N, C-alpha and C positions, 0 to 999 in steps of 0.2 A: 503493500500499500504506499509505504513512506520510506525513502532512504536518504539519509544525510552522509555525505562524504566530504571530510577534511574541511568543515565549516570554519572559517577564520573571520573574525569581526573585530576592529578596533575603532575607535571614537577618536578624532583628531588625526594628526598628521605629524610626520618628523619624529623629532626626539621627544615631543611632549604629548605622543600618540597614547592612549589608554588601551592596550590590549586586553580583549575582552574573551572570545572564544579563539582557541588554539587548535583547529585540527579535530573539530568532534566528528564522529563517525558512529552511527548505529541505524539500525533499521526497525521498521514497525509492521507487523504482518496485518493483513484483514481481520477483522474482528478483535484484535488485542486491545487491552487497557493497559497503557504505559504511563508509570509516574516517573516524574524528573525531580529528584532532589539535589541539594549542593548547599555549601555554606552561603550565609547571606553575601549579597553583591557580588557572586560568581557569575551572573549573566544569564539566569535562567528564563528571565523574561525576554531577553534579546535572542536568545535561542528559539524561544516560541515564535517570535514575531518573525524571524528568518524562516522557521518552518513553514509559517503562514504565508509566505510570499510577500509579506507587508514591508521587509526591508531586505536588502540585497546582502549577502555575504561578501567581504573583500576577496575571498577565495574559497573554493570549494563549491559544491552544488548540493540543491534538493530535488529528489525526484519523487513525482507522485504519480503512482501508477504506471510507471516506467517512463514518463516524461519529465525532463527538466523543468522545474520551476521558475519562471522569470517575473512573476507577478502573482497577485491574488488569484485563486482558482475557485470555480464555482463549486467544487467539491469539497471545499475545506470551509468550514467555520470557525469563529473564535468566540469564547464567552469570556468576558474581561472580568477582572477583579472588581473593578469600581461600576456595580451595576447602575448607581445613581447617576452617572454620566453617559453612561452608554445607551440607557432608555430615553427616549423622547418624552419629556413632561407633560407637553402639550397634546400627545397622542394618547389615545385610550390604550389599555393593555393589549386588547385585540388588535389595534392598528400596530402597536409596535411589534407583535408576532409577525402580522402581515407584512411588515416592511422586510422581513427576512426572505420573503417570497418576491422581492423586486424583481429578480432575475428570470423567474418563472414565467414563460410565455404561453405555457400550455393550460394554465388555469386562468379562467376570468375572475371578475371582482367576486361574484357570489361563491366560486370554488375555493378561493382564498380565505375568504370569511369563514366557510365551513370547516377548511383545515385548520383554521387559526384556534377556532372553539375547539377543536378535537384536541388539539395540543395543549391548548390551557387546560381542558380536563384531564389530559394526561399527567400533568405536572400538579394536579390538585387545585387548580385555580378555576373550575367551573362555577359560574355564577359571578366571576370578577371581570369579565370581558369588557364590560362598559365602564368600569372603573379606570383611574388614572393612576399610573404608578405611585405619585406621591401620597396617595390614599391607603398604600399598601405596606406592611413591615418590610424590613430590609430582607427577611428570608423569601417572602412572596415576591419582592422585586426581582430578586435573583432567578426564582422560578420562571419568571417572565421572560427573562434575558436566557435562560436555557431553552424555552420554549421557541423564541426567535431564531436559536442556533439550530434547533432540529427543523424549523420551518424551511430553512434553506435546503432541505433534503441532501444535506452534505454526507460524504461517506467518511470524513474524518472531522472528528470535533476536537479541537485545541482548547483547553481549559486553563486559564492563567489564574491561579489561585482563587476560583470562584467561591469558596466558602470562608474565605479569611475574615471577613467582616460580619459573619452571623455568630449567634451565641451557641453554646456547645450542643444543646439538645437539637436546635434546628440543624446545626453542621451534621450530626449523625443522621437525622432524618434525611438530608439532602444528599448524603453520600449514598445511601441505599436508594433513593431515587434516581440517581445518577447512573448507577450500576443497573437498576431495573429498565431504564431509558434505553441504555446502551444495548442491552439485549434485545429488547422488544423492538428497537429500529435499526438493529443489525449494524451499528456504528462502531468504528474504530476510535479510540480516545486517547490523547495525551494529556496528561494532567502535570501541571507544575505546582508543587506546593512546599510550604515550609515545614509542614506537619508530617514527620516521619510515620506517625501511626496511621494517619490517612493514606499516606503512599503505600503502605504495605497492604493496608484494609482492602484497597479498592482496586489494587494492580495485578496483572498477571506477571508483569515484570517493573522491576525498579532500576531506573538508569542514575547513578550516582555520579555527580560531578565534582572537580576538584575545585580548589579555589582559583581566581584569576592568575595567570591566563588559563583559560578553563577546558580541561578535556575530561573525557569518561574515564572514570577511575574503576567503576565496577558496573556490571549489567547482572543483576540478580533476577532469577526466575523465582516467582512467589508461588509454590506448589501447594496451594491451599484449597484447590478446586474452585468452580466458578461461583457457587452458592456461598454467600458470606452473611455471618450474623453477628451484630455488634457486640454480643457477649461471647458466645462461644468460639468465634473466629479469633477474637482478641486474647482470650485464654489458651489457644492451641499453642503448644511448646515449638511448634516450627514457626508460627506467627512471631513469637518471643525471639527466637534465635534470628530471624531475618532482621527484626527491628534492632536487636542488638548491634548486628554486623553494620547496618545502615547509619545507625547513630555513632559508633565507635569510628566510623571513617570521617563522619562530618566533624565530629570533635577533633580529630586528627588534624583536619585541614584547618580548622579554626585556631587550633593551637601555633599552627605553622604562620598564621596570617599576622601581619603588622595590625598594630592598635586602630589605624587609620581605615582598615577594611574590616573592622569587627563591630560595625554600627548594626 
């Protein structure tokens, strides 16, 4: 589905350039849920935006379904961390979701509205179609953003810390919702997160990044089965083992980083 080969990215030029990505390579198969973790400031969001085709690497390439990506693709959707800025406050929740279908020429307005209502129901917002985002809680707003990502009928969903701003209980509910939606809509997902437990709980694989300039340090298979449970999965000895390995790696990188990088 997606292959990154030798991705390098720096901000600025010459001696003052800040090198972010330094030859990152990995692949994601169709139907996989892959989490990306790493020390703070290592460039996880930069990597995700490069995978989305929203910014170009200085060197290396991203291939989506066998074709080199030179810009945004209709087959890739992004759900951003800051849902309050990614949703249009003057549009209803339904119209926000319908906006995700702007490139869909096969559905008329009536078809898009019907599809939008179906997706809002799928994320638990049946009955809130005609409300506005600012009338909803943070968790509900993020559900609208996820529904809009699904509305594009993308095959690959990129998630940039989508649950960072919601409370713990909502976060657990949303984790399970995302896993259910990924299975129901046959989507491949890449999740960037600072939360190691979330990364392991949700993923088939966890890609662990080093500190800047960033490379792939580990690519760990999460062999816990597709069905996850917030209690039994998190108590599974294998879950605890993987969590330990990931946290130990990130702690090692943080210990190596200078104080200026540990924000």
